[in-house]
Residue, then its C-alpha position, 0 to 999 in steps of 0.5 A: m803104181k806103189i813103188l818101194i825102193l831099198g836103199a838111199g844111196k846114189m842109185g836109190s836116190f836116182f830112182t826115187d827122183l825119177l819116179s816119185f812125181d808119177h808114182e806113189t813111192a816109198v824108200y826103205e833105209i835103216d839109217p834115216r840120215r841118208m834120206r834127209f834130203m829126199y822129198n815127195t816120197l815116204r820114208l820107212t826106217q822099220l819092216e812093218e811099215i813096208r806091210d802097211f805101204r803095200p807096194d806093187l813094185v820093189i826096186n832093190c838099190v842096196s849094194l851088191d853084197h847086201t842084195l840077197q840079204v835085204f831081199r830076204q828081210v823084206i820079202p816077208y812083209l810083201w804081198q805075193d803079187c808084188i814084183i821084186s827087182d834088182i839092178a845088180s851089175v853081176k847077176t850071179g845067183l839071182k836067177e836061182f833066188y828069184e825062182e826059189t821065192g815064187m814071186h813075180y821078179v824082173s832084173t835090170h842093169p842100168m849101166f850109167g854109173p853113177t860113178f861117170a855118168n851124167l844122170g841128166a844126160l843119158s842118151t849115150e848110155n846103155a841099160i840092160v833088161i833081163s828077158e826072163g821074169d815077169h812080163l809086166g815088170r819088163v815092160f815097166f822098166l823097158d819103157l822107163y829106160r827109153r823115156l830116159g833115152l837109154n839104148v836098151h838091150e834084152y839079155t838072159f841072165e846068162q847073156h848078161d854075165e857073158a857080157m859083163a865079163y868082157s865090158l867090166s873085167v877088161p877095163f877094170v883089170s886094165t885100170f888095176v894094172f895102171s894103178a898098181v904101177m902108178k907114181h905120183q907126177d908133179a906135172p902129169g899129161t893130159t892122158f895121164k890125168r884122164h886114166l887117173k880120174i878113170a882109176r880113182g872112179v873104179l877103185s871107189e867101187d864096193d870091193t864086193l863088186l870088184r870081187e864079183i867081176l874078178f871071179n866071174p868064171r869067164t873073167k879069166n880068159h879076158v885077162e889072160g888076153i891082156r897078158e898075151e897082148l902085153k907079152t906081144l908089146i914087150s917083144i915089140i919094145d925089146n926088139r925096137d921092131t918099128e914094122a911090127l909096132g905099125q902092124f900092132l897099132t893098125r890092128i888095135r886102131k881097127n878094134i876101137k873104130 
């Protein structure tokens, strides 16, 4: 299969390394310096080169804020039977965009980073393949992710964004709160250092991704849940209520089993 990868960032490089030995691959990137360490793949910097390459599958790996823009630039240079795909962690507007194009499409979400995950050992990581879209495209990614040892789930676009509203907004907002009250520590404890590492990883994410997660219509309810639990904890602290604290800890320990 001829596969075109859009973007030579961390995920674009990952998919290129992964696919280039079993498929004929090309990477489209407007900044040639980002492709200087790529090998066994074509390096494209001009849109006309995409037409000449004539890919069967396009994997859009650019940042979230540029995903639709790059699709619109590239699609006029693709043949009609080409399958277009994205790996975006927020799918807002993508289903409508795909249907407007009239092209074959598949949408997935590899949930392994690359901020924290060990890309060489993914057996504890997850991936989502959207159940809507082109059948052959879905089969390709289902097989690819399973061969990597990922735990693969199939969701609709709606189910995906509902799941992400919880699984991304809760840890991200908790990290924002930690970062907002954090003070420099000359001798930080182990737990503090672990939280700090997570905070630095989260806050290194693109602002567009963070904004889309926070502005997801489903996020507010989860943030209000955090606020209610903080109110409960503050009340326990104010009253130095040992019994209530024990009940609180018992309840939250059950949540993480």
